[in-house]
C-alpha positions in Angstrom: 39.4 40.2 94.5 42.6 39.4 92.2 43.2 39.6 89.1 46.5 38.1 87.9 47.5 38.8 84.1 50.4 36.5 82.2 51.8 36.5 78.8 53.8 39.7 78.4 57.3 40.5 78.0 59.6 41.7 74.8 58.4 40.7 71.0 60.2 41.9 67.7 57.4 43.9 65.1 55.2 41.6 63.3 55.3 39.0 66.3 52.3 37.4 68.4 51.6 37.0 72.3 49.2 35.9 74.2 47.8 37.6 77.0 46.3 35.6 80.0 44.0 36.8 83.1 42.8 34.9 85.8 40.3 36.1 88.0 39.5 35.0 91.4 37.2 36.1 93.9 34.4 37.1 91.5 31.7 35.4 89.9 34.1 35.5 87.0 30.8 34.5 84.2 29.0 37.5 85.3 31.5 40.2 84.8 32.7 41.9 81.4 36.3 41.6 81.5 38.3 43.5 79.6 42.1 44.7 78.6 43.7 48.1 78.8 47.5 49.8 78.1 48.9 52.4 79.6 52.5 54.1 77.2 54.8 56.0 79.3 53.1 59.9 79.0 50.0 58.6 77.8 46.1 58.1 79.6 44.9 54.4 79.8 42.7 53.2 77.4 40.7 50.4 76.3 41.7 47.9 74.0 39.3 45.0 73.6 36.3 43.9 75.8 33.9 41.2 76.0 30.4 40.7 77.8 29.2 38.2 80.2 27.0 37.4 76.8 30.7 37.0 74.5 30.2 40.1 72.9 33.5 41.7 72.1 34.3 46.0 71.1 37.6 46.3 70.1 39.5 49.5 69.4 40.4 50.7 66.4 44.1 50.5 66.1 44.1 47.3 66.8 41.3 46.0 65.2 41.6 43.3 63.0 45.4 42.4 65.2 44.0 41.7 68.5 40.7 39.3 69.4 39.8 39.3 73.0 38.6 35.5 74.3 37.1 34.2 77.3 36.8 30.4 79.3 34.6 31.0 81.8 35.3 27.6 83.2 38.7 28.9 83.7 38.2 32.0 85.0 39.8 33.3 82.3 40.2 36.3 80.0 42.4 36.4 77.0 44.0 38.9 74.4 45.8 37.3 71.4 47.9 40.0 69.6 49.0 39.5 66.1 51.1 41.6 63.6 52.1 44.0 66.9 53.4 47.2 66.1 56.3 49.6 68.3 53.5 51.6 69.3 52.0 48.4 70.6 54.8 48.9 73.8 52.6 49.6 76.6 51.5 47.7 79.8 48.7 46.0 80.2 46.0 45.7 82.1 42.9 43.4 83.0 40.1 44.9 84.1 36.5 43.2 85.0 33.6 45.2 85.5 29.5 45.2 86.5 26.8 47.5 86.7 24.2 46.2 89.0 21.5 47.4 90.9 23.0 51.1 90.4 26.2 49.7 92.1 29.5 49.6 89.8 31.8 46.9 90.6 35.9 47.5 89.0 38.8 45.3 89.3 41.7 45.8 87.8 45.1 43.4 87.6 48.5 44.8 88.6 49.4 45.1 84.8 52.4 42.9 82.7 53.7 44.7 80.1 54.4 44.3 76.9 57.4 45.8 74.4 57.6 45.6 70.9 60.6 46.4 68.7 61.1 47.9 65.4 
């Protein structure tokens, strides 16, 4: 299983970035896909998640600014980040999550750095 993130970088406050996560080795369409982030000295937190059916859950801290979407034909999940703030600076991780027959499957990408300058 591989989750490969891309699209991170350095951007000024108010700018935009789009993160992508390409998955391989899993039946992508049945997994819930999520984006988490971890800033220095802080715990990893959920940013956004999209279920296999397309239902989304967005953290309050980014609601109205970030959008999560998925393309099952490309085995890819996206995080569109607009109106970025310095407090959005973190390493962003892609997650694939599945619960089936009482077993939980969680896979993580290697992370991509997002830095927002003021």
